[in-house]
N, CA and C atoms of all chains as a GROMACS GRO file, in nm:
protein
  603
    1MET      N    1   9.998  19.612  11.255
    1MET     CA    2   9.889  19.658  11.189
    1MET      C    3   9.746  19.619  11.217
    2LYS      N    4   9.769  19.473  11.157
    2LYS     CA    5   9.632  19.419  11.161
    2LYS      C    6   9.588  19.362  11.279
    3GLU      N    7   9.695  19.356  11.367
    3GLU     CA    8   9.667  19.297  11.520
    3GLU      C    9   9.598  19.433  11.598
    4LYS      N   10   9.650  19.546  11.572
    4LYS     CA   11   9.628  19.659  11.632
    4LYS      C   12   9.476  19.690  11.608
    5LYS      N   13   9.451  19.657  11.499
    5LYS     CA   14   9.286  19.666  11.435
    5LYS      C   15   9.220  19.574  11.475
    6TRP      N   16   9.222  19.433  11.470
    6TRP     CA   17   9.154  19.311  11.568
    6TRP      C   18   9.145  19.402  11.702
    7ASN      N   19   9.240  19.406  11.762
    7ASN     CA   20   9.234  19.451  11.938
    7ASN      C   21   9.143  19.579  11.944
    8MET      N   22   9.155  19.683  11.859
    8MET     CA   23   9.075  19.787  11.848
    8MET      C   24   8.910  19.756  11.833
    9GLU      N   25   8.888  19.660  11.748
    9GLU     CA   26   8.798  19.594  11.738
    9GLU      C   27   8.706  19.559  11.819
   10VAL      N   28   8.771  19.467  11.892
   10VAL     CA   29   8.728  19.382  12.000
   10VAL      C   30   8.694  19.488  12.110
   11ARG      N   31   8.796  19.566  12.152
   11ARG     CA   32   8.766  19.684  12.260
   11ARG      C   33   8.610  19.760  12.219
   12SER      N   34   8.639  19.805  12.111
   12SER     CA   35   8.521  19.897  12.064
   12SER      C   36   8.385  19.818  12.013
   13ASN      N   37   8.392  19.703  12.019
   13ASN     CA   38   8.259  19.622  12.032
   13ASN      C   39   8.237  19.588  12.202
   14THR      N   40   8.322  19.556  12.273
   14THR     CA   41   8.292  19.565  12.429
   14THR      C   42   8.229  19.678  12.487
   15LYS      N   43   8.288  19.792  12.445
   15LYS     CA   44   8.258  19.931  12.465
   15LYS      C   45   8.122  19.923  12.435
   16LYS      N   46   8.066  19.892  12.312
   16LYS     CA   47   7.918  19.908  12.251
   16LYS      C   48   7.848  19.801  12.349
   17LEU      N   49   7.864  19.696  12.357
   17LEU     CA   50   7.799  19.605  12.433
   17LEU      C   51   7.751  19.656  12.571
   18LYS      N   52   7.889  19.730  12.628
   18LYS     CA   53   7.857  19.770  12.761
   18LYS      C   54   7.729  19.899  12.772
   19PHE      N   55   7.740  19.961  12.651
   19PHE     CA   56   7.637  20.068  12.593
   19PHE      C   57   7.518  20.020  12.602
   20TRP      N   58   7.494  19.918  12.494
   20TRP     CA   59   7.346  19.828  12.473
   20TRP      C   60   7.296  19.787  12.605
   21SER      N   61   7.379  19.724  12.691
   21SER     CA   62   7.339  19.628  12.806
   21SER      C   63   7.292  19.729  12.931
   22LEU      N   64   7.347  19.862  12.925
   22LEU     CA   65   7.275  19.979  13.032
   22LEU      C   66   7.168  19.998  12.966
   23LEU      N   67   7.148  20.023  12.849
   23LEU     CA   68   7.058  20.092  12.774
   23LEU      C   69   6.947  19.988  12.808
   24TRP      N   70   6.954  19.867  12.788
   24TRP     CA   71   6.837  19.782  12.798
   24TRP      C   72   6.816  19.781  12.940
   25MET      N   73   6.906  19.766  13.073
   25MET     CA   74   6.863  19.776  13.203
   25MET      C   75   6.819  19.855  13.199
   26VAL      N   76   6.815  20.006  13.166
   26VAL     CA   77   6.752  20.112  13.222
   26VAL      C   78   6.620  20.112  13.155
   27SER      N   79   6.585  20.063  13.054
   27SER     CA   80   6.471  20.044  12.941
   27SER      C   81   6.386  19.948  13.023
   28MET      N   82   6.444  19.858  13.085
   28MET     CA   83   6.381  19.750  13.156
   28MET      C   84   6.329  19.800  13.278
   29ALA      N   85   6.404  19.887  13.361
   29ALA     CA   86   6.359  19.952  13.484
   29ALA      C   87   6.260  20.043  13.468
   30ILE      N   88   6.275  20.100  13.351
   30ILE     CA   89   6.130  20.222  13.327
   30ILE      C   90   6.016  20.129  13.306
   31ALA      N   91   6.048  20.012  13.217
   31ALA     CA   92   5.917  19.959  13.190
   31ALA      C   93   5.870  19.859  13.300
   32THR      N   94   5.919  19.843  13.416
   32THR     CA   95   5.910  19.767  13.529
   32THR      C   96   5.828  19.863  13.605
   33PHE      N   97   5.918  19.976  13.644
   33PHE     CA   98   5.858  20.078  13.778
   33PHE      C   99   5.776  20.193  13.705
   34GLY      N  100   5.801  20.227  13.574
   34GLY     CA  101   5.712  20.306  13.535
   34GLY      C  102   5.553  20.299  13.544
   35PRO      N  103   5.482  20.191  13.525
   35PRO     CA  104   5.360  20.177  13.557
   35PRO      C  105   5.329  20.181  13.672
   36MET      N  106   5.430  20.133  13.763
   36MET     CA  107   5.395  20.138  13.940
   36MET      C  108   5.385  20.250  13.977
   37PHE      N  109   5.486  20.363  13.933
   37PHE     CA  110   5.497  20.500  14.000
   37PHE      C  111   5.494  20.630  13.898
   38VAL      N  112   5.504  20.621  13.763
   38VAL     CA  113   5.499  20.730  13.708
   38VAL      C  114   5.371  20.738  13.610
   39TRP      N  115   5.350  20.624  13.568
   39TRP     CA  116   5.221  20.626  13.477
   39TRP      C  117   5.119  20.521  13.510
   40PRO      N  118   5.026  20.487  13.596
   40PRO     CA  119   4.975  20.441  13.640
   40PRO      C  120   4.850  20.402  13.551
   41GLU      N  121   4.835  20.275  13.517
   41GLU     CA  122   4.707  20.233  13.399
   41GLU      C  123   4.691  20.304  13.304
   42ASN      N  124   4.822  20.322  13.222
   42ASN     CA  125   4.818  20.365  13.078
   42ASN      C  126   4.894  20.262  13.004
   43THR      N  127   4.798  20.220  12.907
   43THR     CA  128   4.829  20.092  12.842
   43THR      C  129   4.894  20.155  12.739
   44VAL      N  130   4.899  20.254  12.703
   44VAL     CA  131   5.002  20.293  12.572
   44VAL      C  132   5.109  20.329  12.626
   45LEU      N  133   5.146  20.371  12.724
   45LEU     CA  134   5.286  20.415  12.746
   45LEU      C  135   5.358  20.261  12.800
   46ASN      N  136   5.261  20.198  12.848
   46ASN     CA  137   5.338  20.072  12.905
   46ASN      C  138   5.365  19.973  12.757
   47VAL      N  139   5.284  20.005  12.655
   47VAL     CA  140   5.316  19.919  12.555
   47VAL      C  141   5.448  19.976  12.487
   48LEU      N  142   5.443  20.114  12.487
   48LEU     CA  143   5.557  20.180  12.418
   48LEU      C  144   5.704  20.188  12.500
   49ALA      N  145   5.696  20.149  12.655
   49ALA     CA  146   5.784  20.117  12.724
   49ALA      C  147   5.843  19.979  12.714
   50ILE      N  148   5.746  19.876  12.675
   50ILE     CA  149   5.802  19.733  12.647
   50ILE      C  150   5.864  19.734  12.503
   51LEU      N  151   5.819  19.783  12.394
   51LEU     CA  152   5.873  19.818  12.277
   51LEU      C  153   5.977  19.888  12.251
   52ILE      N  154   6.030  19.947  12.342
   52ILE     CA  155   6.157  20.036  12.355
   52ILE      C  156   6.252  19.932  12.433
   53ASN      N  157   6.190  19.864  12.497
   53ASN     CA  158   6.286  19.765  12.597
   53ASN      C  159   6.320  19.640  12.513
   54LEU      N  160   6.204  19.594  12.423
   54LEU     CA  161   6.259  19.502  12.326
   54LEU      C  162   6.345  19.556  12.208
   55GLY      N  163   6.351  19.652  12.186
   55GLY     CA  164   6.429  19.721  12.100
   55GLY      C  165   6.579  19.684  12.153
   56CYS      N  166   6.577  19.760  12.285
   56CYS     CA  167   6.703  19.819  12.347
   56CYS      C  168   6.769  19.614  12.334
   57GLY      N  169   6.687  19.561  12.377
   57GLY     CA  170   6.737  19.426  12.402
   57GLY      C  171   6.768  19.340  12.238
   58GLY      N  172   6.732  19.377  12.171
   58GLY     CA  173   6.718  19.354  11.993
   58GLY      C  174   6.908  19.394  11.965
   59GLY      N  175   6.922  19.529  11.982
   59GLY     CA  176   7.038  19.592  11.981
   59GLY      C  177   7.134  19.525  12.072
   60MET      N  178   7.118  19.470  12.160
   60MET     CA  179   7.239  19.444  12.263
   60MET      C  180   7.267  19.293  12.190
   61ILE      N  181   7.167  19.208  12.171
   61ILE     CA  182   7.198  19.088  12.123
   61ILE      C  183   7.279  19.070  11.985
   62LEU      N  184   7.260  19.196  11.892
   62LEU     CA  185   7.339  19.221  11.790
   62LEU      C  186   7.486  19.259  11.814
   63VAL      N  187   7.473  19.339  11.906
   63VAL     CA  188   7.647  19.390  11.936
   63VAL      C  189   7.697  19.261  12.014
   64ASN      N  190   7.640  19.216  12.082
   64ASN     CA  191   7.696  19.084  12.140
   64ASN      C  192   7.731  19.004  12.045
   65ARG      N  193   7.670  18.940  11.936
   65ARG     CA  194   7.702  18.866  11.825
   65ARG      C  195   7.815  18.915  11.760
   66LYS      N  196   7.834  19.061  11.738
   66LYS     CA  197   7.946  19.135  11.694
   66LYS      C  198   8.074  19.103  11.764
   67LEU      N  199   8.039  19.117  11.892
   67LEU     CA  200   8.171  19.112  11.970
   67LEU      C  201   8.193  18.980  11.949
   68ILE      N  202   8.103  18.858  11.989
   68ILE     CA  203   8.158  18.726  11.983
   68ILE      C  204   8.247  18.678  11.823
   69ASN      N  205   8.184  18.756  11.712
   69ASN     CA  206   8.260  18.709  11.578
   69ASN      C  207   8.398  18.786  11.589
   70SER      N  208   8.403  18.869  11.666
   70SER     CA  209   8.537  19.001  11.638
   70SER      C  210   8.659  18.909  11.730
   71LEU      N  211   8.650  18.817  11.827
   71LEU     CA  212   8.689  18.741  11.908
   71LEU      C  213   8.776  18.655  11.841
   72ASP      N  214   8.896  18.596  11.899
   72ASP     CA  215   8.950  18.495  11.800
   72ASP      C  216   8.927  18.371  11.855
   73GLU      N  217   8.989  18.250  11.786
   73GLU     CA  218   8.891  18.115  11.772
   73GLU      C  219   8.898  18.068  11.916
   74LEU      N  220   9.033  18.084  11.983
   74LEU     CA  221   9.005  18.025  12.128
   74LEU      C  222   8.895  18.069  12.211
   75GLN      N  223   8.891  18.239  12.206
   75GLN     CA  224   8.802  18.304  12.296
   75GLN      C  225   8.664  18.286  12.252
   76LYS      N  226   8.665  18.242  12.117
   76LYS     CA  227   8.520  18.197  12.084
   76LYS      C  228   8.495  18.070  12.112
   77LYS      N  229   8.569  17.977  12.147
   77LYS     CA  230   8.552  17.830  12.192
   77LYS      C  231   8.491  17.865  12.346
   78ILE      N  232   8.603  17.955  12.413
   78ILE     CA  233   8.546  17.959  12.567
   78ILE      C  234   8.407  18.005  12.566
   79GLN      N  235   8.392  18.094  12.519
   79GLN     CA  236   8.241  18.138  12.489
   79GLN      C  237   8.151  18.072  12.459
   80MET      N  238   8.182  17.969  12.363
   80MET     CA  239   8.064  17.863  12.308
   80MET      C  240   8.033  17.777  12.412
   81ASP      N  241   8.196  17.717  12.473
   81ASP     CA  242   8.159  17.635  12.600
   81ASP      C  243   8.051  17.670  12.697
   82ALA      N  244   8.085  17.799  12.748
   82ALA     CA  245   8.014  17.850  12.861
   82ALA      C  246   7.869  17.872  12.814
   83MET      N  247   7.836  17.914  12.691
   83MET     CA  248   7.709  17.939  12.673
   83MET      C  249   7.612  17.808  12.634
   84GLY      N  250   7.670  17.680  12.598
   84GLY     CA  251   7.636  17.547  12.580
   84GLY      C  252   7.609  17.518  12.721
   85ILE      N  253   7.685  17.540  12.799
   85ILE     CA  254   7.644  17.489  12.937
   85ILE      C  255   7.536  17.547  13.017
   86ALA      N  256   7.567  17.675  13.009
   86ALA     CA  257   7.430  17.789  13.036
   86ALA      C  258   7.311  17.744  12.962
   87LEU      N  259   7.325  17.724  12.867
   87LEU     CA  260   7.170  17.671  12.772
   87LEU      C  261   7.133  17.540  12.847
   88GLY      N  262   7.248  17.429  12.862
   88GLY     CA  263   7.162  17.329  12.905
   88GLY      C  264   7.120  17.322  13.055
   89VAL      N  265   7.194  17.390  13.142
   89VAL     CA  266   7.146  17.412  13.273
   89VAL      C  267   7.046  17.505  13.271
   90GLY      N  268   7.007  17.591  13.177
   90GLY     CA  269   6.884  17.662  13.157
   90GLY      C  270   6.767  17.588  13.123
   91VAL      N  271   6.798  17.516  13.056
   91VAL     CA  272   6.661  17.415  13.004
   91VAL      C  273   6.629  17.298  13.118
   92VAL      N  274   6.751  17.242  13.160
   92VAL     CA  275   6.703  17.123  13.240
   92VAL      C  276   6.648  17.176  13.393
   93GLY      N  277   6.743  17.267  13.416
   93GLY     CA  278   6.691  17.336  13.558
   93GLY      C  279   6.591  17.423  13.535
   94GLY      N  280   6.549  17.506  13.418
   94GLY     CA  281   6.417  17.564  13.421
   94GLY      C  282   6.304  17.480  13.391
   95LEU      N  283   6.313  17.373  13.369
   95LEU     CA  284   6.177  17.256  13.357
   95LEU      C  285   6.184  17.182  13.462
   96GLY      N  286   6.291  17.170  13.526
   96GLY     CA  287   6.293  17.094  13.673
   96GLY      C  288   6.188  17.194  13.775
   97TYR      N  289   6.258  17.286  13.748
   97TYR     CA  290   6.203  17.424  13.861
   97TYR      C  291   6.025  17.432  13.828
   98SER      N  292   5.980  17.426  13.699
   98SER     CA  293   5.856  17.441  13.636
   98SER      C  294   5.796  17.293  13.711
   99LEU      N  295   5.875  17.197  13.720
   99LEU     CA  296   5.802  17.072  13.736
   99LEU      C  297   5.762  17.085  13.909
  100LEU      N  298   5.860  17.144  13.983
  100LEU     CA  299   5.841  17.155  14.115
  100LEU      C  300   5.684  17.251  14.123
  101ASP      N  301   5.703  17.346  14.069
  101ASP     CA  302   5.580  17.406  14.089
  101ASP      C  303   5.461  17.367  14.034
  102GLN      N  304   5.435  17.298  13.933
  102GLN     CA  305   5.337  17.231  13.888
  102GLN      C  306   5.256  17.129  13.994
  103THR      N  307   5.378  17.040  14.036
  103THR     CA  308   5.332  16.942  14.153
  103THR      C  309   5.351  16.993  14.291
  104ASN      N  310   5.340  17.120  14.304
  104ASN     CA  311   5.331  17.188  14.417
  104ASN      C  312   5.430  17.137  14.519
  105VAL      N  313   5.549  17.117  14.474
  105VAL     CA  314   5.673  17.061  14.578
  105VAL      C  315   5.701  17.210  14.671
  106ILE      N  316   5.722  17.298  14.575
  106ILE     CA  317   5.747  17.450  14.626
  106ILE      C  318   5.610  17.520  14.657
  107THR      N  319   5.615  17.602  14.763
  107THR     CA  320   5.474  17.675  14.794
  107THR      C  321   5.478  17.809  14.718
  108GLN      N  322   5.547  17.850  14.676
  108GLN     CA  323   5.517  17.983  14.588
  108GLN      C  324   5.554  17.938  14.397
  109ASP      N  325   5.480  18.020  14.332
  109ASP     CA  326   5.485  18.021  14.159
  109ASP      C  327   5.624  18.022  14.136
  110ALA      N  328   5.655  17.984  14.034
  110ALA     CA  329   5.779  17.974  13.973
  110ALA      C  330   5.802  18.098  13.916
  111GLN      N  331   5.922  18.184  13.909
  111GLN     CA  332   5.929  18.303  13.872
  111GLN      C  333   6.053  18.303  13.766
  112ILE      N  334   6.027  18.384  13.656
  112ILE     CA  335   6.159  18.368  13.542
  112ILE      C  336   6.246  18.428  13.570
  113SER      N  337   6.241  18.512  13.698
  113SER     CA  338   6.377  18.575  13.727
  113SER      C  339   6.493  18.466  13.788
  114PHE      N  340   6.445  18.353  13.838
  114PHE     CA  341   6.513  18.252  13.861
  114PHE      C  342   6.586  18.195  13.775
  115LEU      N  343   6.545  18.168  13.703
  115LEU     CA  344   6.616  18.096  13.560
  115LEU      C  345   6.674  18.199  13.500
  116VAL      N  346   6.632  18.315  13.502
  116VAL     CA  347   6.764  18.407  13.418
  116VAL      C  348   6.886  18.441  13.519
  117ILE      N  349   6.864  18.419  13.669
  117ILE     CA  350   6.985  18.418  13.752
  117ILE      C  351   7.045  18.269  13.709
  118LEU      N  352   6.998  18.199  13.722
  118LEU     CA  353   7.076  18.050  13.698
  118LEU      C  354   7.126  18.054  13.563
  119ILE      N  355   7.107  18.108  13.462
  119ILE     CA  356   7.167  18.101  13.336
  119ILE      C  357   7.279  18.196  13.346
  120SER      N  358   7.280  18.319  13.408
  120SER     CA  359   7.336  18.420  13.424
  120SER      C  360   7.490  18.342  13.510
  121LEU      N  361   7.460  18.326  13.632
  121LEU     CA  362   7.534  18.228  13.705
  121LEU      C  363   7.606  18.114  13.622
  122THR      N  364   7.540  18.029  13.555
  122THR     CA  365   7.638  17.927  13.480
  122THR      C  366   7.710  17.970  13.378
  123TYR      N  367   7.655  18.035  13.318
  123TYR     CA  368   7.763  18.144  13.216
  123TYR      C  369   7.883  18.193  13.268
  124MET      N  370   7.863  18.236  13.366
  124MET     CA  371   7.980  18.351  13.426
  124MET      C  372   8.066  18.204  13.476
  125ILE      N  373   8.053  18.135  13.551
  125ILE     CA  374   8.127  18.048  13.607
  125ILE      C  375   8.170  17.958  13.469
  126GLY      N  376   8.120  17.917  13.369
  126GLY     CA  377   8.167  17.877  13.244
  126GLY      C  378   8.284  17.957  13.200
  127LEU      N  379   8.265  18.074  13.214
  127LEU     CA  380   8.346  18.163  13.126
  127LEU      C  381   8.485  18.142  13.244
  128PHE      N  382   8.469  18.153  13.370
  128PHE     CA  383   8.594  18.149  13.461
  128PHE      C  384   8.626  18.000  13.437
  129ILE      N  385   8.579  17.902  13.437
  129ILE     CA  386   8.630  17.806  13.428
  129ILE      C  387   8.707  17.781  13.322
  130GLY      N  388   8.677  17.790  13.164
  130GLY     CA  389   8.726  17.808  13.047
  130GLY      C  390   8.871  17.910  13.043
  131LYS      N  391   8.853  18.021  13.113
  131LYS     CA  392   8.947  18.094  13.110
  131LYS      C  393   9.095  18.052  13.190
  132LYS      N  394   9.032  17.973  13.319
  132LYS     CA  395   9.150  17.910  13.390
  132LYS      C  396   9.178  17.811  13.302
  133ARG      N  397   9.136  17.713  13.268
  133ARG     CA  398   9.186  17.591  13.173
  133ARG      C  399   9.266  17.598  13.035
  134TYR      N  400   9.250  17.731  12.998
  134TYR     CA  401   9.323  17.780  12.926
  134TYR      C  402   9.456  17.875  12.929
  135LYS      N  403   9.440  17.893  13.020
  135LYS     CA  404   9.539  18.001  13.075
  135LYS      C  405   9.662  17.976  13.071
  136MET      N  406   9.769  16.613  11.912
  136MET     CA  407   9.900  16.699  11.844
  136MET      C  408   9.994  16.766  11.880
  137LYS      N  409  10.088  16.758  11.888
  137LYS     CA  410  10.224  16.833  11.941
  137LYS      C  411  10.268  16.975  11.849
  138ASN      N  412  10.349  17.020  11.887
  138ASN     CA  413  10.391  17.153  11.789
  138ASN      C  414  10.521  17.200  11.864
  139SER      N  415  10.606  17.287  11.781
  139SER     CA  416  10.726  17.330  11.792
  139SER      C  417  10.716  17.449  11.839
  140LEU      N  418  10.599  17.519  11.869
  140LEU     CA  419  10.598  17.652  11.882
  140LEU      C  420  10.680  17.747  11.918
  141LYS      N  421  10.706  17.682  12.061
  141LYS     CA  422  10.790  17.762  12.145
  141LYS      C  423  10.939  17.759  12.112
  142VAL      N  424  10.988  17.657  12.035
  142VAL     CA  425  11.124  17.651  11.975
  142VAL      C  426  11.123  17.734  11.867
  143GLU      N  427  11.030  17.719  11.763
  143GLU     CA  428  11.036  17.800  11.659
  143GLU      C  429  11.048  17.957  11.685
  144ARG      N  430  10.953  18.005  11.774
  144ARG     CA  431  10.945  18.139  11.870
  144ARG      C  432  11.080  18.162  11.929
  145ALA      N  433  11.131  18.110  11.967
  145ALA     CA  434  11.279  18.106  12.041
  145ALA      C  435  11.375  18.164  11.936
  146ILE      N  436  11.362  18.070  11.820
  146ILE     CA  437  11.466  18.091  11.687
  146ILE      C  438  11.437  18.214  11.650
  147LYS      N  439  11.299  18.257  11.625
  147LYS     CA  440  11.304  18.388  11.560
  147LYS      C  441  11.285  18.499  11.666
  148ASP      N  442  11.338  18.482  11.797
  148ASP     CA  443  11.346  18.561  11.913
  148ASP      C  444  11.208  18.644  11.923
  149LEU      N  445  11.102  18.552  11.943
  149LEU     CA  446  10.973  18.655  11.944
  149LEU      C  447  10.922  18.648  12.093
  150THR      N  448  10.846  18.693  12.128
  150THR     CA  449  10.760  18.679  12.265
  150THR      C  450  10.614  18.617  12.211
  151GLN      N  451  10.538  18.580  12.296
  151GLN     CA  452  10.401  18.541  12.305
  151GLN      C  453  10.325  18.642  12.248
  152GLU      N  454  10.379  18.730  12.288
  152GLU     CA  455  10.263  18.869  12.261
  152GLU      C  456  10.319  18.906  12.133
  153GLU      N  457  10.423  18.909  12.103
  153GLU     CA  458  10.439  18.942  11.943
  153GLU      C  459  10.394  18.855  11.862
  154LEU      N  460  10.408  18.745  11.878
  154LEU     CA  461  10.378  18.643  11.781
  154LEU      C  462  10.219  18.634  11.769
  155ALA      N  463  10.136  18.663  11.863
  155ALA     CA  464   9.999  18.686  11.927
  155ALA      C  465   9.963  18.810  11.792
  156LYS      N  466  10.059  18.921  11.798
  156LYS     CA  467  10.018  19.040  11.733
  156LYS      C  468  10.004  18.998  11.569
  157LEU      N  469  10.145  18.920  11.550
  157LEU     CA  470  10.166  18.904  11.389
  157LEU      C  471  10.045  18.798  11.338
  158ILE      N  472   9.984  18.728  11.412
  158ILE     CA  473   9.883  18.641  11.355
  158ILE      C  474   9.749  18.691  11.394
  159GLY      N  475   9.739  18.783  11.462
  159GLY     CA  476   9.597  18.853  11.509
  159GLY      C  477   9.540  18.729  11.606
  160VAL      N  478   9.574  18.721  11.702
  160VAL     CA  479   9.501  18.644  11.830
  160VAL      C  480   9.561  18.703  11.959
  161SER      N  481   9.501  18.650  12.065
  161SER     CA  482   9.526  18.706  12.212
  161SER      C  483   9.677  18.616  12.253
  162ARG      N  484   9.730  18.660  12.315
  162ARG     CA  485   9.873  18.589  12.397
  162ARG      C  486   9.816  18.469  12.472
  163GLN      N  487   9.684  18.462  12.507
  163GLN     CA  488   9.611  18.370  12.600
  163GLN      C  489   9.618  18.227  12.459
  164THR      N  490   9.561  18.271  12.363
  164THR     CA  491   9.570  18.159  12.267
  164THR      C  492   9.703  18.087  12.222
  165ILE      N  493   9.817  18.191  12.202
  165ILE     CA  494   9.925  18.125  12.179
  165ILE      C  495  10.006  18.044  12.253
  166ASN      N  496   9.955  18.095  12.414
  166ASN     CA  497  10.017  18.011  12.537
  166ASN      C  498   9.947  17.873  12.555
  167ALA      N  499   9.800  17.868  12.509
  167ALA     CA  500   9.753  17.740  12.548
  167ALA      C  501   9.785  17.630  12.399
  168MET      N  502   9.814  17.697  12.297
  168MET     CA  503   9.891  17.634  12.204
  168MET      C  504  10.004  17.545  12.231
  169GLU      N  505  10.076  17.635  12.304
  169GLU     CA  506  10.206  17.590  12.319
  169GLU      C  507  10.210  17.484  12.463
  170LYS      N  508  10.114  17.482  12.518
  170LYS     CA  509  10.093  17.393  12.639
  170LYS      C  510  10.016  17.266  12.575
  171ASN      N  511   9.996  17.277  12.472
  171ASN     CA  512   9.908  17.149  12.392
  171ASN      C  513   9.780  17.168  12.468
  172LYS      N  514   9.722  17.266  12.507
  172LYS     CA  515   9.582  17.259  12.588
  172LYS      C  516   9.483  17.315  12.473
  173TYR      N  517   9.528  17.377  12.342
  173TYR     CA  518   9.442  17.421  12.236
  173TYR      C  519   9.498  17.364  12.090
  174VAL      N  520   9.414  17.321  12.009
  174VAL     CA  521   9.469  17.272  11.867
  174VAL      C  522   9.408  17.396  11.799
  175PRO      N  523   9.488  17.472  11.701
  175PRO     CA  524   9.440  17.579  11.610
  175PRO      C  525   9.383  17.541  11.538
  176SER      N  526   9.304  17.613  11.450
  176SER     CA  527   9.231  17.575  11.339
  176SER      C  528   9.360  17.543  11.230
  177THR      N  529   9.278  17.509  11.117
  177THR     CA  530   9.394  17.512  10.956
  177THR      C  531   9.445  17.653  10.949
  178VAL      N  532   9.359  17.744  10.932
  178VAL     CA  533   9.403  17.905  10.892
  178VAL      C  534   9.476  17.921  11.000
  179LEU      N  535   9.491  17.931  11.124
  179LEU     CA  536   9.576  17.942  11.213
  179LEU      C  537   9.690  17.889  11.221
  180SER      N  538   9.676  17.776  11.190
  180SER     CA  539   9.804  17.693  11.181
  180SER      C  540   9.892  17.735  11.078
  181LEU      N  541   9.809  17.768  10.935
  181LEU     CA  542   9.871  17.816  10.809
  181LEU      C  543   9.946  17.966  10.811
  182LYS      N  544   9.843  18.028  10.928
  182LYS     CA  545   9.937  18.142  10.947
  182LYS      C  546  10.048  18.183  11.019
  183ILE      N  547  10.071  18.070  11.129
  183ILE     CA  548  10.204  18.032  11.201
  183ILE      C  549  10.308  18.015  11.150
  184ALA      N  550  10.259  17.921  11.060
  184ALA     CA  551  10.378  17.837  10.963
  184ALA      C  552  10.450  17.941  10.898
  185ARG      N  553  10.343  18.025  10.820
  185ARG     CA  554  10.428  18.155  10.729
  185ARG      C  555  10.487  18.224  10.842
  186VAL      N  556  10.440  18.272  10.933
  186VAL     CA  557  10.538  18.371  11.023
  186VAL      C  558  10.669  18.309  11.063
  187PHE      N  559  10.678  18.160  11.055
  187PHE     CA  560  10.808  18.077  11.073
  187PHE      C  561  10.882  18.055  10.943
  188GLY      N  562  10.837  18.110  10.847
  188GLY     CA  563  10.854  18.057  10.720
  188GLY      C  564  10.890  17.900  10.691
  189LYS      N  565  10.790  17.821  10.764
  189LYS     CA  566  10.810  17.690  10.737
  189LYS      C  567  10.660  17.629  10.720
  190LYS      N  568  10.653  17.481  10.659
  190LYS     CA  569  10.569  17.425  10.638
  190LYS      C  570  10.486  17.374  10.770
  191VAL      N  571  10.363  17.350  10.729
  191VAL     CA  572  10.240  17.368  10.866
  191VAL      C  573  10.338  17.228  10.939
  192GLU      N  574  10.336  17.117  10.865
  192GLU     CA  575  10.384  17.020  10.942
  192GLU      C  576  10.522  16.996  10.984
  193GLU      N  577  10.605  17.104  10.996
  193GLU     CA  578  10.727  17.140  11.057
  193GLU      C  579  10.708  17.181  11.164
  194VAL      N  580  10.572  17.258  11.221
  194VAL     CA  581  10.544  17.288  11.316
  194VAL      C  582  10.429  17.232  11.390
  195PHE      N  583  10.349  17.164  11.336
  195PHE     CA  584  10.239  17.093  11.388
  195PHE      C  585  10.256  16.938  11.322
  196PHE      N  586  10.268  16.862  11.440
  196PHE     CA  587  10.275  16.686  11.396
  196PHE      C  588  10.169  16.638  11.479
  197LEU      N  589  10.146  16.511  11.447
  197LEU     CA  590  10.047  16.415  11.497
  197LEU      C  591  10.137  16.326  11.584
  198GLU      N  592  10.091  16.296  11.682
  198GLU     CA  593  10.123  16.187  11.799
  198GLU      C  594  10.072  16.035  11.747
  199ALA      N  595  10.135  15.973  11.802
  199ALA     CA  596  10.090  15.799  11.781
  199ALA      C  597   9.935  15.817  11.811
  200THR      N  598   9.902  15.878  11.949
  200THR     CA  599   9.766  15.850  11.974
  200THR      C  600   9.686  15.907  11.890
  201ASP      N  601   9.696  16.024  11.800
  201ASP     CA  602   9.607  16.071  11.727
  201ASP      C  603   9.534  16.025  11.612
   0.00000   0.00000   0.00000
């Protein structure tokens, strides 16, 4: 009975996280492309779209935290290991990338999207390795 | 640290899935503990010992290298 409740809680939190992630992605797309194609040069709408995006992001973070808290201890450890590696790679890689830009080793400006991709990929690889290790 | 999880589970005729359900963890966690890849917390060790009706130190034991 208790286990059923635990499993259901994880499933429910996963569904909620999917919903909030989708909402955040849509709000990000609206905040990015709205000023280009729908409301050019309208500061009020820009600020509103960004605030909505931040709100959705906040919701996503809270639901993610809830999901992690509902996992069992091994699953939490796998998550923490992956997050730790992703954070480390993000800081070291991000600052290294920034240095490449500052010292003009790379011709183009450093872009935040590269850092986000680096962190996401490292996190996913970390999760994959963790799940394999404890399989 | 080693454990006799697999033996105790066999005595009680429980599958990994059933034991996982009884203590509220995933089957993966039981499997990792049985293969000595994961050392459980005190709370989880106590829950496991309770299911088998034994003391914690009868299910989990230190090795010479610990």
